[in-house]
C-alpha positions in Angstrom: -13.0 71.0 -26.7 -15.5 68.6 -24.6 -14.6 65.6 -23.1 -17.1 62.9 -23.6 -18.8 61.6 -20.8 -19.3 57.9 -20.1 -22.7 56.5 -21.0 -24.5 55.8 -18.0 -26.7 53.2 -19.3 -23.3 51.3 -20.3 -23.2 49.9 -16.6 -27.0 48.9 -17.0 -26.1 46.9 -20.0 -23.0 45.1 -18.2 -25.0 44.2 -15.3 -26.7 41.0 -16.7 -23.4 39.9 -18.1 -21.6 40.2 -14.8 -24.4 38.3 -13.1 -24.3 35.4 -15.6 -20.6 35.1 -15.3 -20.9 34.9 -11.5 -23.4 32.3 -11.6 -21.2 30.3 -14.2 -18.4 30.8 -11.7 -20.6 29.6 -8.8 -22.0 26.6 -10.9 -18.5 25.6 -11.9 -16.9 25.8 -8.3 -20.1 23.9 -6.8 -19.7 21.1 -9.3 -15.8 20.7 -8.8 -15.8 20.8 -5.0 -19.3 19.8 -3.5 -19.9 16.2 -2.2 -19.6 13.9 -5.3 -18.4 16.5 -7.4 -15.5 15.8 -10.0 -12.8 16.1 -7.5 -14.6 13.3 -5.1 -15.1 11.4 -8.3 -11.4 11.5 -9.1 -10.4 10.3 -5.6 -13.2 7.5 -5.5 -11.8 6.1 -8.8 -8.3 6.1 -7.5 -9.5 4.3 -4.2 -11.6 2.0 -6.3 -8.2 1.3 -8.5 -6.3 0.5 -5.3 -9.1 -1.8 -3.7 -9.5 -3.9 -6.8 -5.8 -4.5 -6.8 -6.0 -5.5 -3.1 -9.2 -7.6 -3.9 -7.0 -9.5 -6.8 -4.1 -10.1 -4.5 -6.4 -11.4 -1.7 -8.1 -13.8 -4.1 -4.7 -15.1 -5.2 -3.8 -15.7 -1.6 -7.1 -17.6 -1.1 -6.5 -19.9 -3.9 -2.9 -20.5 -2.6 -4.3 -21.3 0.9 -7.1 -23.6 -0.5 -4.5 -25.6 -2.4 -2.6 -25.9 0.7 -5.3 -27.1 2.8 -6.2 -29.7 0.3 -2.6 -30.8 0.2 -2.6 -31.3 3.9 -6.0 -33.1 3.7 -4.8 -35.9 1.4 -1.2 -35.6 0.3 0.9 -37.8 2.5 4.3 -36.2 1.5 2.9 -32.9 2.5 1.5 -34.3 5.7 5.1 -35.8 6.6 6.8 -32.9 5.6 4.7 -30.5 7.8 5.1 -33.1 10.7 8.8 -32.9 10.3 8.8 -29.1 10.4 7.0 -29.3 13.7 9.5 -31.7 15.2 7.4 -34.7 15.1 8.8 -38.2 14.5 7.5 -41.7 13.3 7.1 -44.6 15.6 10.6 -46.5 16.0 12.5 -43.5 14.6 15.4 -42.2 16.7 16.2 -38.3 17.2 19.7 -37.1 16.9 19.9 -33.4 18.2 23.1 -31.8 16.7 24.1 -28.8 18.8 24.7 -25.6 16.8 28.5 -24.8 17.0 29.5 -22.0 19.3 31.2 -19.0 17.7 34.8 -18.9 18.9 35.3 -16.1 21.2 37.6 -13.3 20.0 41.1 -13.4 21.2 42.8 -10.4 22.7 45.7 -9.2 20.2 49.2 -10.5 21.7 50.9 -8.0 24.1 54.3 -6.4 22.6 57.0 -7.8 24.1 59.9 -5.4 25.4 62.7 -5.5 23.1 65.8 -7.5 24.3 69.3 -6.2 25.1 
């Protein structure tokens, strides 16, 4: 009984397949992890979403500040309210300062008395 030998040309036929597989793997690796690859694109999209959210919040805050400025320029009630907050008074008004109540000091518990006989 003879043992069949491996075909030596079989390795030569698989060599192009191995080379092609290695090239495909290298191309996938490069496309995923190089600058501006898929992974970088995902990170950039996430950052873009966060920045868009921040921009929207800042736009809302800016609109609120613009309304406040307009009120302070032309609305007498708002101007007076802000002046009062700053401690300003009108001519002819008197200021009454009410002191803050002090917190009572904690009293020591009474000492126990010796028993009577």
